[in-house]
Structure formats: structure tokens, C-alpha cells
N, C-alpha and C positions, 0 to 999 in steps of 0.2 A: 316836676312832681317828685323825682328822686331826691332833689335837693330839699324839698319841703319835708319829705319823710325822714331824711337824715337829720334835719333840724329838729323835728319833733322827737326823734329818738334821743338826740343829744340833750334836748331840754328835759326829757324824762330822767335821764341819768343824772344831770346836774341838779335837778330838783330833789332827787333822793339822796344827794350828798350834802344837803344843807341841814344843819341842826336847828332845833328849836332853842334859840338863845336870846340873850337880852339885846342884841343888835339887829335882829331880824334879817340877817344876811350871812353869807358864808365867810368864815374867818379867812382873812387875806394873808396873814403871816403866821409862821409856825408858833412863835411865842407872843401871845397877846393876853395878858392877865386881866384885861378889862372884859373879856368875853366869858360868859358863863353858859355852857351847854346844858340846859335843863333836862333834856331827854337822857343824855348820858348819865347825869347825876341820879336821875330817878331810877333808871333801870339797873345801874350798878349798885345803888344802895338797896333796892328791892331784892335783887339776887343775893346780895351779901346777907341781908336779914333772913332770907329763906335758908341759906346755908347754915347760918348760926342756929336758927330754930331747928333745922334738921339734925345737927350734931347734938344740940341740947336735948332734943326729944329722944335721940338714940341713947344718950347717957342716962337719962331719967328712967327709961324703960329697960335698961340692961339688967339681966338677972344672972345668977350663978348656975342656974340649971341648964336645961337644954335650950339653946338660943333659938329665937325665931329667925325666919329668913332675913328680916330687916336687920336684926341685931348681928347676924352672921355676916351680912354684907358690909355693915359698918365696921365690924371687927376686922374683916379682911382688909379694908381700906386702911385702917389704923395700923395694922401690922405691916402692911406694905410700905407705908410712909416711914414708920418707925425703923424698919430694917434699912431703908435707904439712908435715913438720918444717922444710924449707928455706923454705917460704912463710910460716911463722909465727914460728919461733925465729931471730932474726937472727945470733946468735953461733955460729960454726962449732964452736968448742971445746965449747960447751954441747950442741950437737946430737949430738956423739959419744956422749954418755950419754943424752940425752933421747929420741932417735929409737929406739934399741934398747929403752929402757924403755917407750915408747909401743907398740911392736910387741908386747912381752911382755904388757903390760896388755890390749891388744886381744884377743890370742889367749886369754889367761887368762879374761877376762870372757865371751868366746864359749863356752868350754868349761864354765864354771860355769853360764851361762844355759842351755846345751843340756841340762843335767841335768833341767830342768823338763819335757823331752819324755819322760822315763821315767815310765811310769804310777805314780801316787802309792801304789798298794797292792802294787806288784811286789815290793818288798823284804820286807814282812811275809809275803807269800805264799811267797817263796823260802825264807825262814828257817823258816816253818812246815812246808813240804814236806820240807826237809832235816833237820828236827828240831833245828836249832840254837836255835830260839826258846826251848825249854824250859830251856836252860842260860844264856841271856843276859838274861832278864827284860825290863826296860824298853828294852833296846837296840832292840827291834823295835817295841814299842808306841809309844814316843816317838822318832821319828826323822824329821827333815826333810832331804831330800836336796839342796835348793836353797840354796846359801850366800848368793846375792844377794837372796833374799827374807828374809834375816835382817838387820835394820837395822845390826847391829854390823859386818858385813863391808863393805857399801858405804861407810858412814861412816868406817870405819877406813882404807879405801883413799883416801877423799877427804881425810882428815887427812894421809895421806902426801903427797898433792899439795900440801896447804897448807904442809907442811914444805919441799917443793921450792921453793915460791914464796918463802918466807923465805930459803932458802939462796941462791938465785940473786939475789934482791933485794939481799942483803948482799954477795954475791960481786961482782956487777957494779957496784954503786954504793958499795961499801965500807960498813962499819958506820955511820960518821958520816952519810954521804949517805942511807942507808936510813932511819935514825931521823929525819933532817931532813925527808925526804919525807913521813913520817907526820904531821908537824906543819905542813907548809907547803902541802899539796895536799889537796883540789882548789881551795880558795879561796886563791889566791896574793895576797899583800899585802906591804907594806913598812912598816917602822917600828912604830909603836904598834899598828896594825891587824893586823900579823902576829902579835903577842903575843895580841891579843884573839881572833883566829880560830884560834889554835893548838889549843885544846881541841875546837872543833867539827871541825877537820880530823882530829884524832886519832880522835875518835869515829866519824866517817864512814869512815875507813880501816879501823877495827876492824870496823864493820858490813859493809863490802865484803868483807873477808877471810872473815868468818864466813858471809856469804850465799853466797859462792862455794863454800865447803866443804860447807855443809849442802845447798845445791841440787844440787851434784854427786852427793853420796851419795843424797839423797832421790829424785832422778830415776830412778836405776837401781833403787833399792829399790822405789819405788812401782809402776813398770811390771812388775817381775818378781813382786812380791807379788800384784798384780791378776791377772796371768796364771796364777799358781799357784791362786788362788781359783777362777778360771773352770774350770780343769782339775778341781778338786774338785767343782764344781757339775755338770760334765758326767759325772763318775764316779758321781754320785748317780743319774743316769738308768739306768745299767747296774745299780746296786745295788738298783733298785726291781723287779727281775725276780722274778716270783712263779710262773712256769710258762708253758706255751704257751697264752697267751690274748691277746686283742686289745690290751689295755692294755700288757702286758709286751712284746709284739712291737713295738708302736709306740715304747715307750720304748727298747727295745734298738736299733732302727734309728736312732732319734734320737741315741742315745749314740754309735754308730759314725760317723754323718754329722757330728755336731757336733764330736766328738773329732778326726776327720780334718781338717775344715776349720780348726778352731782351731789344731791342731798345725802345719799348713802356714803359716797366718798368723803363728803364734808364732815360726816360724823367722826371719821378717823382723824381728820385735821383738828376738830374740836378737842378730842381727847389728847392727841399728840402735843398740841401747843400748850395745853394745861400741864401736861406731864413735863415738858421741857422747861417751862417757867418754874415749876416746883423744884425740879432737879437743879437748875442753875441757881436758884435761891439757896438751896442747901450747899451747893459747891462753893458759892461766893462766901457764905457765912463760914464754911469750913476752912476756906483759905484765910479768912481773917484770924483764925486761931493759930495759923502757922507762922513761924519766924521767917523773915525775909532772907 
């Protein structure tokens, strides 16, 4: 019986780790461009549109008089990100694009991460209650609501930051200066030694760019994936209910307490990971403006 319960619990976890995609199964390798996770695309695009609409609405309703609470909150966010950008990105022209981008990324990641606070089984339950599940098949059975727990989304955003690093590196230092920096730093030398050290410099710069991108995406993914797993494990406590008996009541109370405590703590993780991603985006773009 214990083995059967363990198998059911493992099956529950495995089921919730499968995306709604075009292959109808879990992705077996890290990089497979034939797989399209429709759920991640849907929720990431939806939250992105909401953030853009939120900022557009705030800008449209802004007044020069006494601000409303909504306007004051948005202005506080804008000032906070702008102050961080001024302290990190030295070029004022670059900040006109980078600061709004950082603000958008910050709010976008907060909203995506906040989806993890929605109970993992609420969507299947809603579709089952409304009767829509019978007409949409796997749309319910395989559906992960948290885009940042899908490695493709954080890594894709990190690659976007990598492209910005290349763009500003080439724009600020011009193409020749950017390429020269790849072969002359961090080991600066002259004459024959400059030629000898050029391959090592190029290799180290490639490793640095790759490490920045991978760590940026993996940090967000790892924290949100771990948080999602903990919510699933907590959900198993409530799923062990067998009636009004001592064991079930204990598990039910544990489910409520653990879920509440973890949800409150997870709010901090949601905000912290968004802030870290935003700050590292500014830092990496700021470093692209510096000379090697």
C-alpha cells in the first residue's frame, strides 16, 4: 500500500511537470527547438500584455496636479528603476531605452512569478466544473501555468539581455573596437605576446558572455521551479484526505498552515527574483559600455 501511495504521489508530481505542447509529452532534452510549449507562450504573452497595458494606462492618466494613488505608485516604480539605471548605466542616451526596458522586465517577471500563487489544481477543477474539459482534452490534463518554471522562458529572456550586451558593446565601442576588445582583454599585452594571448582572451570572453546569460536565466528558473515543486508537495497533503479521521485532519491542517506560510514567503521570492533579474540586466548593459 505504501508503494502504491508513493507511486500515486510521484505520478501526481510528474503529471504537473508536463507542458501543453505539440508533442504531447515531456521534453526529454534541454534544447529541442521542435517542441512548442503552448501554455508557457500563452501565460507569458498574456502577462506581458497586461504589464504593457498597465504602464500605458498609467502614462495616459498621468496629470501634473495632485497624483492619485495609482499614479503615485507608478511614479515611485519609475523613479526607483531610473535611479538604479543612473547609477549603473553611464550613457544617458542608452538609459532612455534601458530604464523603461528594465521597468517592463521587472513588472513582467513579477506578474509571471505571481502565477505560482494560484493553486496548481485550480484550472483543471474550473474546467471540469464548467464542463469545458470534455471538449478540450489535454488542454487541462497537461497545463503548467508558471512560465518562469519553464527553462525556455528565462533562458530566452537572458538571451535577449545577451543581444543587448552585444548591441551596446558594438554601438559604444564601434564594431572594430568591440572585436578588438574580445582579443585583447582581460590579458593585455603588446607585440608578439598580444598575438599569443589573443586566443585565450577570445575564449575567456566567450565563456564570460555565456556564463552571464546562462546564470541569469538559470537563477530565475531554478528558484521558481523549486517553489513550484514545494507547492505541489504541499498540495499532496490536502490530497491525502480520506475522511474525518485523525490522520486526515492532521494532514489537512498541515496543508493549510504549510501552504499559507510558504505562499507568504514565496511573495518575497517573487519580488526578489524579479528585482535581481532587472538589476543584472542593468549591470550587464552597463558593463557593455565600459572598456575592457
